[in-house]
C-alpha positions in Angstrom: 0.0 0.0 0.0 1.3 3.5 -0.9 0.1 7.0 -1.6 1.2 7.1 -5.3 -2.1 6.8 -7.2 -3.7 7.9 -10.4 -6.4 10.5 -10.2 -7.9 10.7 -13.6 -4.9 10.3 -16.0 -2.3 11.8 -13.7 -0.1 10.2 -11.1 -0.3 11.8 -7.7 1.9 11.6 -4.6 -0.6 12.1 -1.8 -2.4 15.3 -3.0 0.3 16.7 -5.4 0.5 15.8 -9.1 3.9 14.3 -9.6 4.4 15.9 -13.0 4.2 19.3 -11.3 7.1 18.3 -9.1 9.1 17.1 -12.1 8.7 20.4 -13.9 9.4 22.4 -10.7 12.5 20.6 -9.5 13.8 19.0 -12.6 14.6 15.3 -13.3 15.9 12.9 -12.3 14.2 13.4 -9.0 13.4 11.2 -5.9 9.9 11.8 -4.5 8.8 10.4 -1.1 5.4 10.1 0.5 5.5 10.9 4.2 2.1 9.2 4.8 3.4 6.0 3.2 6.6 6.1 5.2 4.9 6.6 8.6 2.0 4.3 7.7 4.2 1.3 7.2 6.1 1.9 10.4 2.8 2.1 12.3 1.5 -1.0 10.6 4.5 -2.9 11.9 4.3 -1.4 15.3 0.6 -2.3 15.6 1.1 -5.8 14.4 3.7 -6.5 17.2 2.0 -4.4 19.9 1.5 -7.4 22.2 5.3 -7.6 22.8 6.1 -3.8 22.3 9.4 -4.3 20.4 12.0 -1.7 19.8 11.7 -1.1 16.1 15.1 0.2 14.8 14.7 1.4 11.3 17.6 0.3 9.1 19.4 3.5 8.1 21.2 1.9 5.2 17.9 1.5 3.3 17.5 5.3 3.0 19.6 7.6 5.3 18.1 11.0 4.5 17.9 13.1 7.7 14.2 13.9 7.0 13.3 10.2 6.7 15.2 9.4 9.9 13.7 12.3 11.8 10.1 11.5 10.7 10.5 7.9 12.0 12.4 8.9 15.2 9.5 11.3 16.0 7.1 8.4 15.9 9.2 6.3 18.3 11.6 4.4 16.1 15.1 3.6 17.0 17.8 3.2 14.3 19.9 0.3 13.1 23.3 1.6 11.9 26.3 0.0 10.2 29.0 2.7 10.1 30.3 5.8 11.9 28.7 7.9 9.2 25.3 6.4 10.0 25.9 7.0 13.7 26.6 10.7 12.9 23.3 10.8 10.9 21.4 9.1 13.7 22.5 11.6 16.3 21.9 14.5 13.9 18.4 13.2 13.4 17.8 13.3 17.2 17.6 9.6 17.8 18.2 8.7 21.5 21.4 6.8 21.8 19.7 4.1 23.8 17.6 3.4 20.7 20.6 2.8 18.4 22.0 -0.7 17.6 25.2 -1.1 15.6 25.8 -4.0 13.1 28.6 -4.5 10.5 31.3 -7.2 10.2 34.1 -4.6 10.0 33.8 -1.9 12.6 37.0 0.1 12.9 38.5 1.2 16.3 37.5 4.8 15.5 33.9 3.8 14.8 33.7 1.6 18.0 35.1 4.5 20.1 32.6 6.9 18.6 29.6 4.6 19.4 30.9 4.0 22.9 31.2 7.7 23.4 27.5 8.1 22.4 26.5 5.3 24.7 24.4 3.4 22.2 22.2 0.5 23.3 24.0 -2.4 21.7 26.8 -3.5 19.4 25.8 -6.5 17.3 29.0 -8.4 17.4 30.0 -10.5 14.4 33.1 -12.4 15.5 35.2 -13.3 18.6 37.9 -11.0 17.3 35.5 -8.1 17.2 34.2 -8.9 20.7 37.8 -8.9 22.1 38.5 -5.6 20.3 35.5 -3.9 21.8 36.5 -5.2 25.2 40.0 -3.8 24.8 38.7 -0.4 23.7 36.1 -0.3 26.5 38.8 -1.2 29.1 41.0 1.7 27.8 38.0 3.9 28.3 37.2 2.4 31.7 33.6 1.4 30.9 31.4 -1.6 30.3 29.8 -1.9 26.9 26.6 -3.8 26.0 26.8 -6.2 23.1 24.6 -8.7 21.3 26.1 -11.8 19.7 25.0 -12.1 16.1 24.2 -15.7 15.4 24.3 -17.2 11.9 21.4 -19.6 12.0 22.1 -21.2 8.6 18.7 -20.9 7.1 17.8 -20.4 3.4 16.0 -17.0 3.1 14.9 -17.6 -0.5 16.1 -14.3 -1.9 18.9 -13.0 -4.2 22.2 -14.6 -3.3 23.8 -11.2 -2.9 21.4 -10.2 -0.1 21.4 -13.5 1.9 23.0 -13.1 5.3 21.9 -16.1 7.3 23.7 -18.9 5.5 26.7 -20.4 7.1 28.7 -19.6 3.9 28.0 -15.9 4.4 30.4 -13.6 6.1 27.9 -12.6 8.8 27.4 -13.8 12.3 28.7 -16.7 14.5 27.6 -20.3 14.4 25.8 -21.7 17.4 28.7 -23.9 18.7 31.1 -21.0 18.6 28.6 -18.6 20.2 28.1 -21.1 23.1 31.9 -21.1 23.6 31.9 -17.3 23.8 29.3 -17.4 26.5 31.4 -19.9 28.4 34.4 -17.5 28.5 32.4 -14.3 28.8 33.6 -13.6 32.3 37.1 -13.2 31.0 36.0 -10.2 29.0 35.4 -7.8 31.9 34.5 -4.7 29.8 31.7 -6.2 27.7 28.3 -7.4 28.8 26.6 -9.9 26.5 23.1 -8.5 26.8 21.5 -10.0 23.8 21.4 -12.2 20.7 21.0 -11.0 17.1 20.1 -12.5 13.8 19.6 -11.1 10.3 19.0 -13.6 7.6 18.7 -11.5 4.5 16.8 -8.9 2.6 13.6 -8.8 0.4 12.3 -12.0 2.0 8.6 -12.5 1.1 7.9 -15.7 3.0 7.6 -16.2 6.8 9.1 -19.7 6.8 12.8 -18.7 6.9 12.0 -16.4 9.9 10.1 -19.1 11.7 13.0 -21.5 11.2 15.6 -19.0 12.3 13.7 -17.8 15.4 12.8 -21.3 16.4 16.5 -22.2 16.3 17.2 -19.1 18.4 14.5 -20.1 20.9 16.1 -23.5 21.3 19.5 -21.8 21.8 18.1 -19.5 24.4 16.6 -22.4 26.4 20.0 -24.1 26.2 21.6 -20.9 27.6 19.1 -20.8 30.4 20.0 -24.3 31.5 23.5 -22.9 32.0 22.3 -20.0 34.0 22.6 -17.5 31.2 19.6 -15.3 30.4 20.1 -12.5 27.8 17.9 -9.5 27.9 17.4 -8.8 24.2 16.6 -10.9 21.1 17.1 -8.9 17.9 15.4 -10.6 14.9 16.8 -8.3 12.3 14.9 -7.1 9.3 14.6 -8.1 5.7 10.8 -8.1 5.2 10.1 -8.0 1.5 7.8 -5.6 -0.4 5.8 -5.8 -3.6 7.9 -4.7 -6.6 6.0 -6.7 -9.2 3.6 -9.5 -8.4 5.2 -10.9 -5.3 2.8 -12.1 -2.6 4.8 -10.3 0.1 3.6 -11.0 3.6 1.8 -8.2 5.5 3.0 -7.1 8.9 0.0 -8.8 10.4 0.6 -12.1 8.7 4.3 -12.0 9.6 3.5 -11.2 13.3 1.0 -14.1 13.4 3.7 -16.5 12.4 6.5 -15.4 14.7 4.8 -13.8 17.7 4.1 -17.2 19.4 7.8 -18.1 19.3 9.0 -14.7 20.4 6.6 -14.6 23.4 8.0 -17.9 24.6 11.5 -16.6 24.7 10.4 -13.9 27.2 13.2 -11.5 25.9 12.8 -7.9 24.9 12.5 -8.0 21.1 14.3 -5.6 18.7 13.5 -5.4 15.0 15.5 -3.8 12.1 13.1 -3.2 9.2 14.3 -0.9 6.4 12.8 -1.7 3.0 9.4 -2.7 4.5 9.1 0.9 5.8 10.6 3.0 3.1 10.6 0.9 -0.1 7.2 1.8 -1.4 7.4 5.3 0.0 9.6 6.6 -2.8 9.7 6.8 -6.6 12.4 7.9 -9.0 11.0 10.4 -11.6 12.8 10.5 -14.9 12.3 12.2 -18.3 12.3 10.5 -21.7 15.2 11.9 -23.7 15.1 9.8 -26.9 13.3 7.0 -28.5 15.7 4.8 -30.4 14.7 2.0 -32.7 17.1 -0.7 -34.0 16.5 -3.7 -36.1 16.0 -5.8 -33.0 15.2 -3.5 -30.1 13.3 -0.3 -29.2 15.0 1.7 -26.5 13.4 4.4 -24.3 16.4 6.5 -23.2 15.8 8.4 -20.0 17.8 11.0 -18.0 18.2 8.8 -14.9 21.0 6.3 -14.8 22.3 3.3 -12.9 24.2 5.8 -10.7 20.8 7.0 -9.5 19.2 3.6 -9.0 21.6 0.7 -9.3 19.3 -2.2 -8.2 18.4 -3.3 -11.7 22.1 -3.4 -12.8 23.3 -4.9 -9.6 20.6 -7.5 -8.8 18.6 -7.6 -12.1 15.9 -6.2 -9.8 12.4 -5.4 -11.1 10.8 -2.0 -10.7 7.5 -1.2 -12.1 7.6 1.8 -14.5 4.6 3.9 -15.2 3.9 7.2 -17.0 3.2 10.3 -15.0 0.4 11.1 -17.4 -1.6 8.4 -19.3 -2.2 9.6 -22.8 -2.8 6.3 -24.6 -3.7 2.7 -23.9 -1.2 1.4 -26.5 1.7 -0.6 -25.2 5.0 -1.8 -26.7 8.0 -3.9 -25.8 11.0 -1.7 -24.9 14.2 -1.5 -23.0 14.2 1.5 -20.6 17.9 2.6 -20.4 19.9 5.5 -19.0 22.8 7.6 -20.3 25.6 5.9 -18.5 28.5 4.4 -20.6 27.7 0.8 -19.4 25.5 -1.8 -21.0 24.3 -2.6 -17.5 22.7 0.8 -17.3 19.1 -0.2 -17.6 15.9 -0.1 -15.6 13.9 -2.6 -17.7 14.5 -5.0 -20.5 11.9 -6.4 -22.9 9.2 -4.7 -20.8 5.7 -4.1 -22.0 5.3 -0.4 -21.3 2.7 2.2 -22.1 3.8 3.9 -25.3 5.7 7.1 -24.6 7.2 9.9 -26.6 10.3 12.1 -26.1 9.7 14.6 -23.4 7.3 12.4 -21.4 7.9 11.6 -17.7 8.1 8.2 -16.1 8.0 7.0 -12.5 10.2 4.1 -11.5 8.2 2.8 -8.6 9.2 1.3 -5.2 12.5 3.1 -5.3 12.5 4.4 -1.7 14.9 1.7 -0.4 18.4 1.3 -1.7 17.8 3.9 -4.3 19.4 7.2 -3.3 21.4 5.5 -0.5 23.3 3.4 -3.1 23.6 6.2 -5.6 27.0 7.7 -6.8 28.6 10.3 -9.0 29.7 7.8 -11.6 30.3 9.5 -15.0 30.6 12.7 -12.9 26.8 12.9 -12.7 25.2 15.0 -10.1 23.4 13.3 -7.2 19.7 14.0 -7.3 17.3 16.3 -5.5 15.0 14.6 -3.0 11.5 15.9 -2.2 9.1 14.8 0.5 5.4 15.3 0.1 3.1 15.7 3.1 -0.5 15.8 1.9 -0.6 19.0 -0.3 2.9 20.3 0.6 6.3 19.4 -0.8 9.7 19.9 1.0 13.1 19.7 -0.5 15.0 17.3 1.8 18.2 17.2 -0.3 19.3 19.7 -2.9 20.7 18.5 -6.2 24.5 18.4 -6.4 26.2 21.3 -8.2 29.2 20.8 -10.5 31.3 22.4 -7.7 30.3 19.6 -5.4 31.9 17.1 -7.7 35.4 18.5 -7.1 35.0 20.1 -3.7 37.2 17.5 -1.9 39.8 17.2 -4.7 43.1 19.0 -5.0 45.7 19.4 -7.7 49.2 19.0 -6.2 51.5 22.0 -6.6 53.9 20.3 -9.1 51.0 20.1 -11.6 50.1 23.8 -11.3 
């Protein structure tokens, strides 16, 4: 469900015609619906209200300060994976005790920064990392709360690049090794193992992998209790899928119905880390048709957005629905929708049946709120896009478009070349 709908022949974001935004702010352009963003957060919170979890939005999905602030204002915590994301979280006003920190490769500087802010938990990915956090905490004469990230070895049924819960992935610690860590935990005087963490992947549309992983965790928690060990938190990660095409993605309510019975039995405080589920369908990428090119074997719709603006189709062969901002005909044709980047991988759709368009028309690439702008780049020295948030009948620029000066702001020509 989202607030991008046709009224008559025009696509609207909430109460504003998207074509007006395209003409006012230029293209390519990211447009976000505030009501969709908050609506999905509230749906998830309501679905799990019986256990009142701490819902830590995954900053990596979309890290714009306005997105973060809107969610924090509604009670969300934040799930971060870098020092830069910690900086954003604090800048957005997130209470430190609602911040959890993942990542397999936290640097000393990043760990020190997070300790200084007194975040809730580090999600620890290895024994080496745990020992390093202990060393840094000892140097700072404090005790740091951590959660051990378990790799439950389940098949999440998603793209291989975004699976994180298989034993062949780089993430987490196997159950046997985790148990050994708990056995020697008293030797690490400056860390307190306060929780357990899992994260099995992204864009997961079925509940079975979660049920399998959480069931394994419940068994492990019971095993810990027999040894006198009772963690405080169970972080079940994120990864809930959304509808990009014709997926039968689970609703928050259906997901909760499957996993709540297991979670309640653990009697631990639950943390969740949704990202895509909250922001994915809250954003679109608006682009303008530059040229129509016909070859003996293909018809190309060449647009002004490129893979540097939305890399998911090039990276994962991901599907995004593409629709015109204004419907002028019912005729459809098979086309490739491609960008201006000097790569054959610069495409948004291949052999797609699309409403017939002409040069100068505008298109919306749907469900682009997650891993769109946050994965964008300046490749080909292209300018990063403007981002606009719509709240009912008002629009707000939440990121200005790059200038050419921004491209070289951090660069320098050494004196010998001058």
